[in-house]
C-alpha positions as CSV (number, residue, x, y, z in Angstrom):
1,M,141.1,188.1,111.2
2,P,141.3,185.0,109.5
3,L,138.4,183.7,107.1
4,I,137.6,180.6,109.0
5,N,138.2,179.2,112.6
6,D,136.8,176.1,114.8
7,E,133.4,177.7,115.5
8,Q,133.0,178.3,111.8
9,V,133.7,174.5,111.3
10,V,130.6,172.0,111.2
11,L,131.3,168.2,111.0
12,G,127.9,166.7,111.3
13,L,126.0,169.0,108.9
14,T,122.4,168.0,108.9
15,G,119.3,169.8,107.2
16,G,116.0,168.6,105.3
17,D,117.6,170.3,101.8
18,K,120.2,173.2,101.1
19,R,117.9,176.4,102.7
20,E,118.0,174.3,106.1
21,A,121.9,173.4,106.1
22,T,122.8,177.0,104.6
23,R,121.4,178.5,107.5
24,R,122.5,176.5,110.0
25,L,126.3,177.6,108.3
26,A,124.9,181.2,108.4
27,E,124.4,180.9,112.7
28,C,128.0,179.7,112.8
29,L,128.9,183.6,111.2
30,V,125.9,185.0,113.7
31,A,127.8,183.6,116.3
32,T,130.9,184.7,115.8
33,G,130.1,188.5,115.1
34,R,130.1,188.5,111.2
35,C,126.9,188.2,110.2
36,T,124.4,190.8,111.9
37,D,121.1,189.9,110.3
38,L,120.9,186.1,109.8
39,D,117.6,186.3,107.7
40,L,119.2,189.1,105.3
41,F,121.7,187.2,104.7
42,A,120.2,183.8,104.4
43,A,118.0,185.5,101.8
44,D,120.8,186.8,99.8
45,V,122.0,182.9,99.2
46,D,118.8,182.0,98.3
47,E,118.7,184.9,95.7
48,R,122.5,183.5,94.5
49,E,121.0,179.9,94.3
50,A,118.1,181.3,92.5
51,K,120.2,182.3,89.6
52,T,122.2,179.1,89.3
53,A,122.7,175.8,91.5
54,T,126.0,176.0,93.2
55,G,126.3,172.3,93.6
56,L,129.2,171.0,91.4
57,P,130.7,167.7,90.7
58,G,132.9,165.5,92.9
59,G,129.8,166.0,95.9
60,I,130.9,169.9,96.6
61,A,128.2,172.9,97.4
62,I,129.4,176.3,97.4
63,P,126.9,178.5,98.0
64,H,127.4,181.9,98.3
65,A,126.3,185.7,98.6
66,R,127.7,189.1,98.8
67,S,125.3,190.7,101.6
68,A,125.0,194.1,103.8
69,A,124.6,191.9,106.8
70,I,128.4,190.5,106.4
71,T,130.9,192.3,108.3
72,E,134.2,191.0,106.4
73,P,134.9,188.1,104.1
74,S,134.3,184.3,105.7
75,L,134.2,180.8,105.2
76,V,131.7,178.3,107.3
77,F,132.8,174.5,106.6
78,G,130.1,171.8,106.1
79,R,130.8,168.0,106.2
80,T,127.5,165.3,105.8
81,A,127.5,161.9,105.6
82,A,124.1,161.6,104.0
83,G,124.6,164.3,101.2
84,I,122.7,166.8,100.6
85,D,121.0,167.7,97.5
86,W,122.8,171.0,95.8
87,G,121.7,170.8,92.1
88,A,124.6,169.1,91.2
89,K,124.3,166.7,87.7
90,D,126.1,163.7,90.0
91,G,124.3,163.4,93.2
92,P,124.3,165.2,96.3
93,A,127.0,167.4,98.0
94,R,129.0,165.8,101.3
95,L,131.4,169.0,101.6
96,V,129.7,172.3,101.5
97,F,131.7,175.6,102.1
98,L,129.7,178.9,103.1
99,I,131.3,181.9,101.5
100,A,130.3,185.2,102.9
101,A,131.0,188.4,101.5
102,P,130.5,192.0,102.2
103,A,127.8,193.7,99.8
104,D,130.6,196.2,99.0
105,G,133.6,193.9,98.3
106,G,136.8,196.0,98.0
107,D,139.0,194.4,100.7
108,A,142.1,192.6,100.2
109,H,140.6,189.4,101.9
110,M,138.2,189.1,98.4
111,K,141.6,188.1,96.7
112,V,141.4,185.2,98.9
113,L,138.8,183.5,98.1
114,P,139.8,182.5,94.8
115,Q,142.6,180.5,96.4
116,L,139.7,178.4,97.7
117,A,137.6,177.8,94.9
118,R,140.8,176.4,93.1
119,A,141.7,174.3,95.3
120,L,138.3,172.7,95.7
121,M,139.4,171.4,92.0
122,R,142.3,169.5,93.5
123,E,141.1,166.2,94.6
124,D,143.7,165.8,97.1
125,F,142.0,169.0,98.8
126,R,138.8,167.5,98.7
127,D,139.9,163.5,100.2
128,A,141.7,165.9,103.2
129,L,138.4,167.6,104.2
130,L,136.1,164.0,104.0
131,T,138.8,163.1,106.5
132,A,139.5,165.6,109.1
133,Q,138.9,164.6,112.4
134,T,138.5,168.0,114.2
135,P,137.0,171.6,113.3
136,A,141.3,172.5,113.8
137,D,141.8,169.5,111.2
138,V,139.8,171.5,108.7
139,V,141.0,175.1,109.6
140,E,144.8,173.6,109.1
141,I,143.7,172.4,105.9
142,V,142.2,174.9,104.5
143,G,145.1,177.3,105.7
144,D,147.7,175.4,103.5
145,H,145.9,176.1,100.9
146,V,144.3,179.4,101.4
147,H,146.8,182.2,102.4
148,L,146.1,185.6,103.5
149,D,148.9,188.6,103.2
150,E,149.8,191.8,102.2
151,A,149.4,191.4,98.5
152,A,146.3,189.0,98.9
153,E,147.5,187.6,95.5
154,T,146.0,184.2,94.0
155,E,149.1,182.1,92.2
156,S,147.8,179.9,89.2
157,P,149.6,177.6,87.4
158,A,151.6,178.7,84.3
159,P,150.2,177.8,81.3
160,A,150.9,174.5,79.9
161,G,153.8,173.4,77.5
162,P,157.2,174.9,77.2
163,P,158.2,177.4,80.5
164,A,159.1,180.6,78.8
165,P,162.0,183.0,80.7
166,G,161.1,185.6,82.4
167,P,159.4,186.8,85.9
168,P,156.9,184.4,87.9
169,A,154.2,183.1,87.1
170,P,151.3,185.8,87.7
171,S,148.3,186.2,89.8
172,V,144.7,185.0,88.8
173,S,144.1,188.5,87.8
174,E,147.2,188.5,86.2
175,P,146.9,186.4,83.1
176,A,150.6,185.7,81.7
177,A,151.8,186.9,78.1
178,P,151.9,183.5,76.1
179,P,155.6,181.5,76.3
180,A,157.5,182.9,73.1
181,R,156.5,180.5,69.4
182,D,159.8,179.3,68.6
183,E,159.5,178.9,64.7
184,Q,161.8,176.0,64.4
185,A,159.3,174.3,67.1
186,D,156.5,174.9,65.7
187,T,157.8,173.4,62.2
188,A,159.6,170.3,63.8
189,P,157.8,168.5,66.0
190,E,159.2,167.1,69.5
191,T,160.1,163.3,69.4
192,T,159.2,160.6,72.1
193,P,161.8,158.5,73.6
194,D,161.9,156.1,71.0
195,G,162.6,158.5,68.2
196,Q,159.3,159.0,66.7
197,P,157.6,162.3,66.1
198,D,155.1,163.5,69.1
199,D,151.7,163.9,66.8
200,Q,150.5,165.8,70.1
201,S,153.5,168.1,70.4
202,A,152.7,169.0,66.9
203,R,148.9,170.1,67.4
204,R,149.8,172.0,70.4
205,L,147.1,175.2,70.3
206,R,147.1,178.1,71.9
207,F,143.3,179.2,73.9
208,V,142.5,182.4,75.4
209,G,139.1,181.9,78.3
210,V,137.0,184.4,80.0
211,T,135.1,182.9,83.0
212,S,132.4,184.7,85.3
213,C,129.7,184.1,87.6
214,P,126.9,186.6,88.6
215,T,128.7,187.0,92.4
216,G,132.4,186.3,90.9
217,I,133.3,184.6,94.2
218,A,133.6,181.0,93.1
219,H,132.6,179.6,90.2
220,T,134.7,182.1,88.2
221,Y,138.0,181.2,89.5
222,M,137.3,177.1,89.7
223,A,136.4,177.3,86.0
224,A,139.5,178.7,85.2
225,E,141.2,176.2,86.9
226,S,139.1,173.4,85.3
227,L,140.1,174.7,81.9
228,E,143.7,175.6,82.8
229,N,144.0,171.8,84.1
230,A,141.9,170.0,81.0
231,A,144.7,172.5,78.3
232,A,147.4,171.3,80.1
233,A,146.6,167.2,80.0
234,A,145.6,167.5,76.4
235,G,148.8,169.3,75.7
236,H,147.6,172.9,74.8
237,E,148.1,176.3,76.1
238,I,145.1,178.4,77.8
239,V,145.4,181.9,79.5
240,V,142.3,183.0,81.2
241,E,140.7,186.3,82.1
242,T,138.5,185.8,85.1
243,Q,136.3,188.4,85.5
244,G,135.7,188.0,89.3
245,S,135.6,189.8,92.7
246,A,139.6,189.6,92.8
247,G,139.7,192.2,90.0
248,S,141.1,191.0,86.9
249,T,143.7,192.7,84.5
250,P,142.4,192.1,80.6
251,L,143.7,189.9,78.4
252,T,146.4,191.5,76.4
253,P,145.6,192.0,72.5
254,A,149.0,190.5,71.9
255,Q,147.5,187.5,73.8
256,I,144.0,187.6,71.7
257,A,145.7,187.7,68.5
258,A,148.0,184.4,69.0
259,A,145.3,182.5,69.8
260,D,143.7,179.5,68.0
261,A,140.4,179.7,69.5
262,V,138.3,181.3,72.4
263,I,136.4,180.0,75.1
264,F,134.1,181.8,77.4
265,A,132.2,180.0,80.1
266,H,130.1,182.7,81.6
267,D,126.5,183.5,83.4
268,V,127.0,187.1,83.0
269,E,128.2,189.3,79.9
270,V,131.4,189.0,79.2
271,K,133.5,192.7,79.2
272,E,133.9,194.4,75.6
273,R,133.2,190.9,74.1
274,A,134.8,193.0,70.9
275,R,137.9,191.9,71.5
276,F,137.7,188.6,70.4
277,A,135.5,189.2,67.0
278,G,136.5,186.9,64.6
279,K,137.7,184.0,66.7
280,P,136.8,180.5,66.9
281,T,134.5,180.9,70.1
282,V,132.9,177.9,72.6
283,D,130.6,179.4,74.4
284,V,129.0,178.0,77.4
285,G,127.8,178.6,81.3
286,V,129.9,178.9,83.6
287,K,129.8,175.7,85.2
288,K,130.0,173.4,82.1
289,A,133.5,174.7,82.4
290,I,133.7,172.8,85.3
291,S,132.1,169.4,84.9
292,D,133.0,169.4,80.9
293,A,136.3,171.2,80.7
294,P,138.3,168.6,78.4
295,Q,135.2,168.5,75.8
296,L,135.1,172.5,75.6
297,I,138.9,172.2,74.9
298,G,138.3,169.6,72.6
299,R,135.5,171.8,71.1
300,A,138.0,174.7,70.7
301,A,140.7,172.3,68.8
302,E,137.9,171.0,66.1
303,L,136.8,174.4,65.7
304,A,140.8,176.1,65.8
305,A,141.7,173.5,63.3
306,S,139.0,173.7,61.3
307,G,139.0,177.5,60.5
308,G,143.4,177.1,60.3
309,P,144.6,177.7,63.7
310,G,145.3,181.7,65.0
311,D,144.9,182.7,61.0
312,A,141.3,184.2,61.7
313,D,140.9,187.9,60.5
314,S,138.6,189.8,63.2
315,S,138.0,192.8,61.0
316,A,137.7,190.6,57.9
317,A,135.1,188.1,59.9
318,T,133.5,191.5,61.7
319,T,133.1,193.2,58.1
320,A,131.5,190.0,56.6
321,G,130.1,188.7,58.6
322,T,130.7,184.8,58.2
323,G,133.5,184.4,60.9
324,A,133.4,181.3,62.7
325,D,132.3,183.5,65.9
326,D,128.7,184.5,64.1
327,G,127.2,180.7,64.8
328,D,128.2,180.6,68.5
329,E,127.1,184.2,68.6
330,Q,123.4,182.8,67.5
331,I,123.6,180.3,70.1
332,G,124.8,182.6,72.5
333,F,121.2,184.6,71.7
334,G,119.4,181.7,72.0
335,T,120.8,180.8,74.9
336,K,120.5,184.0,76.5
337,L,116.8,184.4,75.9
338,R,115.8,180.5,78.2
339,Q,118.0,182.4,80.9
340,W,115.8,185.8,80.4
341,L,113.0,183.7,80.4
342,M,113.8,181.4,83.1
343,T,115.1,184.4,85.2
344,G,111.2,185.9,84.9
345,V,109.8,182.0,85.9
346,S,111.8,181.7,88.6
347,Y,111.3,184.8,90.4
348,M,107.4,184.3,89.5
349,I,106.8,180.8,91.1
350,P,106.8,181.8,94.6
351,F,103.7,183.9,94.0
352,V,102.5,180.9,92.2
353,A,102.9,178.6,95.0
354,A,101.4,180.8,97.3
355,G,98.9,182.0,95.5
356,G,98.0,178.6,94.2
357,I,98.8,177.0,97.2
358,L,96.2,179.3,99.6
359,I,93.4,179.3,97.1
360,A,93.5,175.6,97.0
361,V,93.0,175.5,100.7
362,S,90.7,178.6,100.7
363,F,88.7,176.6,98.0
364,M,88.4,172.9,100.2
365,L,87.8,175.0,103.9
366,A,85.1,176.6,101.4
367,Q,83.5,173.0,100.7
368,I,83.6,172.2,104.3
369,A,81.9,175.0,105.3
370,L,79.5,175.9,102.6
371,G,78.7,172.3,100.6
372,E,79.4,171.9,97.0
373,N,79.2,175.4,95.7
374,G,81.3,177.0,98.6
375,A,84.2,177.5,96.1
376,I,81.8,179.7,94.1
377,E,80.2,181.6,96.8
378,I,84.2,182.6,98.6
379,V,85.0,184.4,95.5
380,K,82.4,186.8,96.3
381,Y,84.6,187.9,99.6
382,S,87.0,190.9,99.6
383,L,88.1,193.7,101.9
384,I,85.9,196.1,99.9
385,G,82.4,197.4,100.7
386,D,80.7,197.4,104.2
387,D,78.6,194.4,103.9
388,Q,78.8,190.7,104.9
389,Y,81.9,189.8,102.3
390,N,84.3,192.5,103.8
391,I,86.3,190.2,106.1
392,A,88.2,193.1,106.9
393,Q,84.8,194.2,109.1
394,N,83.2,191.0,109.3
395,F,86.3,188.2,110.2
396,D,85.0,185.9,112.6
397,L,87.6,184.2,114.4
398,T,85.2,181.2,115.2
399,S,84.2,180.5,111.1
400,L,85.7,178.4,108.9
401,T,83.9,180.8,106.0
402,S,86.2,183.4,107.1
403,W,89.0,181.8,107.4
404,A,88.6,180.0,103.6
405,A,87.7,183.8,102.4
406,L,91.0,185.5,104.0
407,A,92.9,182.3,102.5
408,Y,91.1,183.1,99.2
409,V,91.6,187.2,99.3
410,I,95.3,186.5,99.6
411,G,95.9,184.5,97.5
412,A,93.9,186.6,94.8
413,A,96.2,188.8,95.9
414,S,99.3,187.2,95.2
415,F,98.0,185.9,91.9
416,G,97.8,189.5,90.7
417,F,101.4,189.6,90.7
418,L,102.0,186.4,88.5
419,V,102.4,188.3,84.8
420,P,104.1,192.2,86.4
421,I,106.5,189.9,88.3
422,L,107.2,187.6,85.1
423,S,107.7,190.5,83.0
424,G,109.6,192.8,85.6
425,Y,112.3,189.9,86.1
426,I,112.6,188.9,82.2
427,A,113.7,192.9,81.8
428,F,115.5,192.6,84.8
429,A,118.0,189.6,83.4
430,I,118.4,191.6,80.5
431,A,118.9,195.5,81.8
432,D,119.5,194.8,85.6
433,R,118.1,197.3,88.1
434,P,117.2,199.8,85.6
435,G,114.4,197.1,83.4
436,L,112.3,196.8,87.0
437,V,110.3,199.4,86.7
438,P,109.5,199.2,83.1
439,G,108.9,195.5,83.3
440,I,106.9,195.6,85.9
441,V,104.8,198.3,84.3
442,G,104.1,197.0,81.3
443,G,103.5,194.0,82.6
444,S,100.7,195.2,84.6
445,V,99.3,196.9,81.4
446,A,99.4,193.7,79.8
447,V,97.3,192.0,83.1
448,T,94.9,195.0,82.4
449,M,94.6,194.3,78.6
450,D,94.2,190.8,79.5
451,A,97.3,189.5,77.4
452,G,98.0,187.0,79.9
453,F,101.2,185.4,80.5
454,L,102.4,185.5,76.8
455,G,102.3,189.7,77.3
456,G,103.9,189.4,79.9
457,I,106.6,188.1,78.4
458,V,106.2,190.4,75.6
459,T,106.5,193.4,77.5
460,G,109.4,191.9,79.7
461,L,111.9,191.6,77.0
462,L,110.9,195.0,75.2
463,A,111.2,197.2,78.6
464,G,114.8,195.3,78.9
465,A,115.7,196.0,75.4
466,V,113.9,199.7,75.8
467,A,116.0,199.9,79.4
468,K,119.5,198.6,78.3
469,W,119.6,201.4,75.3
470,I,118.7,204.0,77.2
471,A,121.4,203.3,80.2
472,G,124.0,203.0,77.1
473,W,123.5,207.0,76.1
474,K,126.6,209.0,76.8
475,V,125.2,211.9,78.6
476,H,126.6,215.2,80.5
477,K,128.0,214.2,83.6
478,G,125.6,216.4,85.1
479,V,122.5,214.0,84.1
480,R,124.1,210.9,84.8
481,G,123.2,211.3,88.7
482,V,119.5,211.5,87.6
483,M,119.5,208.6,84.7
484,P,118.6,206.0,86.9
485,V,116.1,206.7,89.2
486,V,114.5,209.5,87.1
487,V,115.4,209.4,82.9
488,I,115.5,205.7,82.2
489,P,112.2,204.9,84.2
490,L,110.3,207.1,83.1
491,L,111.6,206.9,79.2
492,S,111.4,203.2,79.2
493,A,108.6,202.9,81.1
494,L,106.6,205.0,78.6
495,I,108.0,203.5,75.7
496,T,107.6,199.4,76.8
497,A,104.0,200.6,77.6
498,G,103.2,203.0,75.4
499,L,103.8,200.4,72.4
500,F,102.1,197.5,73.8
501,I,99.0,199.4,74.5
502,T,99.3,201.3,70.9
503,V,101.0,198.5,69.0
504,L,101.4,195.5,70.6
505,G,98.5,194.9,72.8
506,R,95.2,193.6,70.8
507,P,97.3,190.8,68.7
508,I,98.9,189.4,71.8
509,V,95.2,189.6,73.4
510,A,93.6,187.8,70.5
511,L,96.5,185.2,70.6
512,M,95.8,184.7,74.1
513,N,92.2,184.2,73.9
514,G,92.6,182.2,70.6
515,L,94.7,179.7,72.8
516,N,92.6,179.7,75.9
517,E,89.7,178.9,73.9
518,G,92.1,176.4,72.7
519,L,92.7,174.9,75.6
520,S,89.1,174.7,76.8
521,G,87.9,173.1,73.6
522,L,90.4,170.1,73.7
523,T,88.8,166.8,74.3
524,G,89.2,162.9,73.7
525,G,92.6,162.8,71.4
526,G,93.5,166.6,71.7
527,V,94.0,166.4,75.2
528,L,95.9,163.0,75.1
529,V,98.3,164.3,72.6
530,L,98.8,167.3,74.8
531,G,99.8,165.7,78.0
532,L,102.1,162.8,75.8
533,I,104.1,166.2,74.7
534,L,104.7,167.8,77.9
535,G,105.5,164.5,80.0
536,A,107.9,163.2,77.3
537,M,109.4,166.4,77.7
538,M,109.5,166.5,81.1
539,G,111.2,162.9,81.1
540,F,113.3,163.5,78.2
541,D,116.5,165.6,80.0
542,L,115.5,165.6,83.5
543,G,115.7,168.8,84.7
544,G,117.7,170.5,81.4
545,P,116.5,173.0,79.2
546,V,113.5,170.8,77.3
547,N,112.4,169.7,80.9
548,K,112.3,173.3,82.0
549,V,110.7,174.6,79.0
550,A,107.8,172.4,79.8
551,Y,107.3,172.8,83.5
552,G,108.0,177.2,82.2
553,F,104.7,176.7,80.1
554,A,102.7,175.0,83.3
555,T,103.8,177.7,85.4
556,A,103.3,180.6,83.3
557,G,100.2,179.5,82.3
558,L,98.7,179.3,86.3
559,S,98.4,183.0,85.4
560,A,95.6,182.7,82.9
561,A,94.1,180.0,84.9
562,G,93.3,182.6,87.5
563,T,91.1,181.4,90.1
564,A,89.1,178.7,88.4
565,M,89.6,175.3,89.2
566,D,88.3,173.8,86.2
567,A,91.0,175.7,84.0
568,P,92.5,173.6,81.7
569,Q,95.9,175.3,82.3
570,L,95.6,173.6,86.0
571,K,95.6,170.3,84.4
572,I,98.7,170.9,82.5
573,M,100.7,171.7,85.9
574,A,98.9,168.5,87.1
575,A,100.5,166.7,84.0
576,V,104.1,168.1,84.2
577,M,104.2,167.7,87.6
578,A,103.3,163.8,87.3
579,A,105.5,163.5,84.7
580,G,108.5,165.1,86.4
581,M,108.1,162.6,89.2
582,V,108.4,159.3,87.2
583,A,112.0,159.3,86.7
584,P,113.6,159.2,89.4
585,L,110.5,157.5,91.1
586,A,110.9,154.5,88.7
587,L,114.6,153.7,88.9
588,A,114.2,154.1,92.5
589,L,111.5,150.7,91.9
590,A,113.9,149.3,89.5
591,T,117.2,149.2,91.9
592,A,114.8,147.8,94.3
593,I,113.2,144.7,92.3
594,A,116.6,144.3,90.2
595,P,119.8,145.2,91.8
596,K,121.7,143.0,90.8
597,L,121.7,144.9,87.3
598,F,122.9,148.2,89.2
599,S,126.2,149.3,90.3
600,A,126.5,149.0,94.4
601,P,126.7,153.5,93.7
602,E,123.6,153.5,91.8
603,R,121.6,151.0,94.4
604,E,123.1,153.8,97.3
605,N,120.9,156.7,94.5
606,G,118.0,154.5,94.1
607,K,117.6,154.6,97.8
608,A,117.7,158.2,97.5
609,A,115.3,158.5,94.4
610,W,112.7,157.8,95.8
611,L,112.4,160.8,98.1
612,L,113.7,163.0,95.2
613,G,110.9,161.7,93.2
614,A,108.1,162.2,95.7
615,S,108.7,165.8,95.7
616,F,109.0,166.3,92.1
617,I,112.8,166.8,91.7
618,S,113.5,165.1,88.5
619,E,117.1,165.4,89.0
620,G,117.4,162.2,91.2
621,A,117.6,160.3,88.2
622,I,120.1,162.1,86.5
623,P,123.0,159.9,88.2
624,F,121.6,156.9,86.1
625,A,121.1,158.5,82.6
626,A,125.1,159.8,83.3
627,A,125.9,156.4,83.6
628,D,123.4,154.9,81.0
629,P,122.2,157.8,78.5
630,I,120.6,156.0,75.7
631,R,118.4,153.4,77.5
632,I,117.3,155.6,81.0
633,I,116.4,158.7,78.7
634,I,114.0,156.5,76.5
635,A,112.6,154.5,79.1
636,S,112.5,158.0,81.2
637,T,110.8,159.3,78.4
638,I,108.0,156.4,77.3
639,G,107.0,156.4,80.8
640,S,106.3,160.0,81.5
641,A,104.9,160.9,78.2
642,A,102.0,157.7,79.5
643,T,101.7,159.6,82.4
644,G,101.2,162.8,81.5
645,G,98.6,161.9,78.8
646,L,96.6,159.9,81.4
647,V,96.3,162.7,84.1
648,M,95.3,165.1,81.0
649,L,92.7,162.2,80.1
650,F,91.5,161.8,83.9
651,G,91.5,165.7,84.4
652,S,93.5,166.3,87.7
653,T,93.9,169.6,88.9
654,L,97.4,171.4,90.2
655,L,97.1,174.9,91.6
656,A,100.5,174.8,93.2
657,P,103.3,174.6,91.1
658,H,105.7,172.2,93.1
659,G,105.6,169.7,96.3
660,G,104.9,166.5,94.7
661,I,103.0,164.1,97.1
662,W,103.1,166.7,99.8
663,V,100.7,169.0,98.3
664,L,98.3,165.6,97.1
665,P,95.5,167.5,99.2
666,L,95.4,170.0,96.6
667,I,95.4,168.1,94.0
668,G,91.6,167.7,91.9
669,Q,91.1,163.5,91.3
670,P,94.1,162.9,93.6
671,L,93.7,158.8,92.8
672,L,93.6,159.2,89.4
673,F,96.5,161.3,89.9
674,V,98.1,158.8,91.9
675,L,97.0,156.2,89.2
676,A,98.4,158.1,85.9
677,L,102.3,158.2,88.0
678,A,102.2,154.7,88.8
679,V,101.6,153.8,85.7
680,G,104.4,155.9,84.3
681,V,106.6,154.4,87.2
682,V,106.0,151.1,86.0
683,I,106.5,151.9,82.8
684,T,109.7,153.4,82.9
685,A,111.0,150.8,85.5
686,A,110.1,147.9,83.1
687,L,111.9,149.0,80.5
688,V,114.6,150.1,82.1
689,V,115.3,146.2,83.9
690,L,114.4,145.0,79.9
691,F,116.9,147.4,78.9
692,K,119.5,146.0,81.4
693,A,118.6,142.8,81.2
694,M,119.1,142.7,77.3
695,A,122.6,144.0,77.6
696,A,123.7,142.0,80.4
697,R,122.9,139.1,78.3
698,R,124.6,140.2,75.3
699,R,127.7,140.9,77.2
700,T,127.6,137.3,78.5
701,A,127.1,135.6,75.2
702,K,130.2,137.8,74.3
703,A,132.6,136.7,77.0
704,A,131.5,133.1,76.6
705,N,132.2,133.6,72.7
706,R,135.7,135.2,73.5
707,D,136.1,131.9,75.8
708,L,134.8,129.4,73.0
709,D,137.2,130.7,70.4
710,T,140.1,131.0,73.0
711,T,139.5,127.3,73.6
712,M,139.0,126.5,70.5
713,V,142.6,128.2,69.4
714,A,144.1,126.3,72.3
715,A,142.9,123.0,71.3
């Protein structure tokens, strides 16, 4: 069966967000019999999105997943006129391809999906999809670029540079050997048509690359295509090993040895990384290669030039420990550490959201039912005992108190999982499934010892390292079958929990107690400084690493707050959310009051930024920052810092980790929260307008001076 048909094309795609839009597309697969369980497949797509957003530059989104609910590899296409935010830096997506693959893969059809990924990097392909009139047109356009045949091979362009005789260009899964290098050509640069030396040809370099993403379906191949195109445009050569679903023939030792530098664009570990030891290396996430491939090629060329093209001795560099790769290894570890921590936080956030919102609702209902001290009274309710506080035995459908107690019990239960889930999924990010048991057990021990979220982070990192170490043991084949279900969880949980209880736990408990006492004792200037710092971090890079560090600190701190409505951690969460809303709202305001200072696309983005900012989506300001980074970042940082400081001073609190104005009823001191937000928005908007007006005046003055000079010369 073909990958796509007319029933799997939605030209008028709608949805309030990417989850709704994905579900609408997935319904097409249910209708065509290719999906047996809509909820399971939607959950698998959501899980993939949680790892890395699948929105790409150019208004493209490629949500995808492997799922047991999918019977055969399939595509669903959706086009939306308004655009849907899919996490891309340059704005919402208009073209959406939902890629569905069976959980086991292995089918020849899987080799076709990389063709689609590469086709999406072509402007003519995207333009054709934007102007297609009927579903049949879309099917024909896709069919022209995605071919299913017996071999199911995906053709890739030959490496840039002089063509070499030999067999035709290989498939994506079979990287080509580098063309034979003519010694005379290397020493005698080519000439331009006017007979002058061509400096570019004299600097032609050879690179190798590896691309990979968590599912190996789309980003892997799009990154490879982008790197190949960028290398060709720069006059260099690159051969990319795609470690994806379509299989991959590894780069040969000869190709690696001939390479002047290496580019890793990956979200999962590079297989057999030691092959590249000693080579100058650029190491980034896979989406960086899609959006900024020319920059990566330029960086690789710089590293190659500084170390001498092709002369790195891998064995010497490895032995001495001073090779060009060392710096990238250090950078790589820092990036990995951040990814591990953010994986844990991302899985923890749903528990925070569910628990925090339910507890906040519980306290609101309790105050209505029981008066000012209702929140204190409602904490007594539980599922234990046989007295009036056991809601399982004494639940009254007509009682507001019973409903408040029910919401509290469920919310508190959800909150109880915060640290174990944080710990478990940090370990999962390091060691995959073998890390879950020791991570969750270690996190539970951290909760029992009152070690808080710091204990969860430590047990997660420790559990992941131990589980990965044990999983790497070479054991007799008779023992391999019981390793993942008995040996690894038993030993890793024993080591992790044992070390934490006997060695690591007590100092971390002391540190957490000191941190909580310090936060509780903050008053006046201390509160203001903390709010200013967190606010500035939220406004600095608008969803980037600095922003995520502040957000991760706030959400992880909610576990330490527990159910105390006046805990300082709740003030931190309120400050962080308010500060994260400032930039998009401020830029929406600036485009409304001074539209002439902005381009037409920016004015359109400004309209969308109202909703994005109100919903606490800082990325709504990224299109503006990309076009004018210095002015926007300065203004955003100042305004967001002001909001963060004011929220902390005002004492606003928040149990929910997300939601923007939509969770306003759950915010303590909501009017002061809105006031602090408004102050930051006005400051940022005023600074943006001021900076842009000054820049416009300078441009006008320069133009006038040029005209005056021209007039004087003519006279």
